[in-house]
Each structure stands twice: as C-alpha cells, then as structure tokens.
N, C-alpha and C positions, 0 to 999 in steps of 0.2 A: 830568285833571290828570297821573296816571302815564306817560300816553303822551307827554303833552307833556314831562315832565322826562326820561324816556328818551330822546327824541330829542335835547333841549339839553343835558342833564348826566346820562347814565348813572350814575356815580360816585354821584352825590347821594343814590340811592335804594337804594345797595349796603347791606348789613350793617355796614359801619362808616362809613358816608359818606364824606366827601372828606378826613378827617383820617388816616384809618388806624386799625388794631386796636390798637396799643399806646396812642395817645393816647386811644382812645374807652373802653379797659379802665382807663386811669389815671384818666380824670376820672370814670367811674363808680365806681371805689373810694372817690375822695377825696368824691364826691357819698353816696354810699351809706353808708360809715363814719363820714363828718362829720355827717350829721345826729345823730350820738349825742352831739356835741359843741357844739352850738348854744346859748347862754346864752338867747337871747329864748325857746326850747323849753324847757329843762332847769325855768328857774323856775317855769314853771307847774305842775310837779309838786307844787311843794309846796303849790298851792293846791286839792288833790284830798282833800274829804273823805273820800270812799270807795274806796279801794284797787280795791275790787271792779268800779266802773265802767271801769275800764281795759280791760274785756274788750271794750267796744265801739271801742277806740282806732283799731286796724288796719281795721276796716271805714270807719269817718269818714274817716281820713288817705287810706286808698286811693281812698276815692270822688272827696274832694278833688283829690288829684294826678291820677287820670285825669280829670276835667274840666280842668284846668289844663293838662296836656300836650295833652289834645285841641285847646284852643284853640289854644295857640301853634304846634304842630306843623302843625294846618290852616292856621293863618294863614302859616306860613312856606313851606309847599309850595304854596299857593295864589299867593301872591306871586311865587315862583319860576316858576309857570307863567304868571301873567298878563305880566311881564316877558319871558319868552321869545317870547311871540306878541305881544308890542305891547302889550297892552291896559293896562299900567300904565309909570310911568315907573321907569326903574332906580335903586333907591335904596340902591346899594350903598356909596355914599360915605357915607351916615348909614343905617347899619342901626338905630339904636334908633328911628328915626321909621317903620319898616315897620309895625309893630303898629297904631299909631294912625290911620295913613292909610289902611291895609285897611279900620279900623272904622269912620273919618269916610266914606270912599268908595263901601266895597262892602256892608256891613253893613246890616241895617235899623236903622233909630235907636234902636228901644226896647234891641235886642240892644247896641248901642254904648254906649247909656247904663249899661245893667248890667254891664257889661264895666268900663268906666270907673269907675264908683262902686266898684265891688269891688276894682279895681287901687289907687286910692285909699286904702280903707279898710284894704286890706292894707298899704299902705306906711306908715300913720299907725299902725298896730297893732304894725307892727316897730320903726320910728323910736322909738316911745314907750318900748317895751321895753329897745331898746340905749340910749337916755338914761337910763332909769331906774337898770339896771344898770352903764353907765359912771359915773353919778355916784355910786352906791353904792360901787363898786369904790376910787374916788378918794376919796372921802368916809369911807369906815368901813375897808374892808379892807385897803388898803396902810397908811395908818397905824397899824393895829392890828399887822399883821405888824411893823412896825418899831419897834413898843412906845409908839405916840402915838397921843394921841385928839384931835381936833379940837375946838375951844373951843366950836364953835356948828354941829353937824352939819346943821342945816334949813339955815342960811346957806351954808356951803360947798357942799352938795347942790344949791343951787340955782347958785352959781356955775360949779361944773363941768358942770352939765347946759346953760349957754350955751356954755362954752368947748369942750365936745365937739360939741355943734351947730353952732358955727361952723367948729372944724375939721374937721368931715366936709364940710360943706358946700364950703370951700374946696380940700379934696382931690380931690373930684368935679370942680370947675370946672376946677382947674388942670393935673390929670392929664390930662385930654382921652381917656382911655380908655372904652371900651365899658361899659355897665351890668354885662354879663353878666363883664368881666373885675374890675371891681370886686368884684364880688360872689363870684365865683373866690378873689379873693385874702383876702377876708374868712374866707369859709367854711372857705378850706384852712388858714388861721390858726388859727381856733379848733379844727379838726379835730385840727391837728399839737400843739396847746398842752393841750387838754381832753379828748379821747377816750381817750390811753392812761390818764391818770389816774384820770378817773370812770367811763368804760363799762368799763373793764378793772380798773382799780384797785378799785373797789368789789365786784368779783365774785370777785377772786383772793385768797387769803390770803397768798400770796407776794409781794405789793405792798408795796414799803417807801417812808418818806417820800424817802427819796434818791434812789429811782428815780423819784418822781415830779416832785421838784426837778429831776433833770437831764434828765428827758423834756419839761417845760414850757420849759427853758431852750434845749435843742436845737430844738423844734420853732419857737419864736419867734425865734431867730437863724436858723435854716435858711430858714424861709419868708420873712422879711424878706429876707434876701440873695438867697435864688434867686430869687424873685419878681421883686426890682429889678433884679438882672442879666440876669434874661431879659425883660425888659419889651420891647417893641416899640421905643420910643424909644431905649433905651441900648442892648440887645442886645449887651451884653459877650460872654453864654455864650447857646448854642442847644443845648437837651439834645435827645439822639437818639432818633429815633422818635416824636416829638411828645409825650415824656412830660412832663406838667403839673408845673412848678414845686413847686406846694403837695403831689401826688402823692409827689414824693420826698422833700419834708420830713417829711410823715406817715409814710411807712413808716423814715426816720432815727429819728424821736421814739419809734415803736414798738419798734424795736431797742434805742433807748439803755435805755427803761424797761424792759424785760425783762432786759438783761444787767447794769444795775445794780441792780435790785432782788434779781436771783440772786447777786448779789457781796456785797451789804449785809444781806440777811436771815439770821435766827438760825439757826444750823444745826442746833440742838435739836428743832426743829420747831414753836417756841413763838414766838406772835407777840402784838406789842402792841395788840391790836385793843378798841376800845370794846364791851363785853357787849352794846348795842343792835345794833352792826354784825355783831359775830360770831353772833348769834341770826339776821339777816338772810340771812346769808351761808350759814348751816345749814338755814335753811329749804327 
C-alpha cells in the first residue's frame, strides 16, 4: 500500500497529509480540546456512582480510539491504493460511500457485519443522547433561564424530541455536505461554546459568570458565521493556511472568556463560589 501510494500521491503519506501543517494542527486542536465540551459525553459523567472507577477511563477510551482510527485509516489508504491500481472504481465523487463499499466488496462477511452493527450502535447511542439533551434544553433549561416553566414538561419534551430529529434530518439532506464536515461543524460549535465555561471555568477560580456568558455568545456567533461563510457552496471567505473556521472560533471564545473574566472578577481575591465547588477546586 505504501509503495503504491508513494508512486501515485507522495504528499498523502507526508506528516501533514495533503492539507498542510496549519490545517492539520487546527483540526487537531479542535478535536483534541473539543472533546472536553461534547454534551453527549459530559452528561454520562453524572451517571458514575464511584469516581474511583475513572482510573480505567484513559485505557478504555484509548483502546477504543485506536481500533476506530485503525479501521478508518486502514480503509482509507487501502481504497486509495486500490483506486490507483485500478482495483476499485474511483469514489472521489461520493467519499461517504468509500467505507461501506470497501467492507461489502473486500472485507470478510463476518467482519463487515461486526463493523456495520458497531457503526449502527454508535449512531443510535449518539443520536439518542443528542435528542434527549436537546429536548431537555428546550423544555427545561431555556424556560428556566427566562424565568418560565413549561406547563407539561413531559409533553413538551416529546414535542421537542420530534422537532429536533426532523430539523437534523432536513439539515443533513439539504446541506449536501459530507458527514465529516457536518460532524466538524457540530464538534466545533460545542467546543467553542462549552469548553471554556465548563472545562476551564470549573477548574479556575478566576472565571466569572460574565466571562462564561460572553464566551458562549462569542463561540456561538463566531462558529455559525465563519462556518457558513467558509462553506464550500457559499465560499464568501477563505481562511488562510487552511485554518478551520471551528478552530478560529474556538480561539476567539477562549480569549473572550479569559479577558472578560479578568475584567469582571473581584479584585479582593474573594469569589462567589458554591462551597462544594470550592471544595472540589481545592482538592
């Protein structure tokens, strides 16, 4: 595979691939730090009965990621090599079909079945988490923030679950974008709005409410604006060096969080923290 790709496309096997170092590091930053702000992962920590069991988390997560990355990297380079030698049809026009095609035509039936069932399970788990979280936000969190309480939380939870599901399906069909770009958009949005306030704010006594609000607002507006203007079909702007719009929005959100918190925190060193939160920070 390596020899075939080196002859057909040497840049592909370079340390930064074909996108360049700036773009590669930008994506690494978004996905590396953005993992701290994914709501479908964060809410599962509330289910942990014994925090001491978290010592197994790095091993389990790393093992799962290694297998997943090995699968997609292996399929990717294999298909590129097969395409270069004429062993497979060129699927560059429909990149999302590369993995299913490889599994159906080249992998053993049992392995293909395991992978497809695993992908289906992962999709169902993630979609289920997002539907529940989205419905809870629309039914409970936003009304509470606005000083209102829905008359029938169960009913409106069901309504918002259906509404969010339909909106997501329409967006996926109408956008015409690759799955990876839709994923990057969502991942970047969560990273820029949640990571500063949650991952940093819950571990830094200097964080303030104003800083969190300003950071969330900045991340939301910047991500939606930059991703939309940088989207292929629109293409109004193009960031230099291949920098991802999500990465730039994430950096802006972090800077605003630190700046506003520094400007609005109490100068006497006292912070209005819940005693339990202060205990955890001091531990």
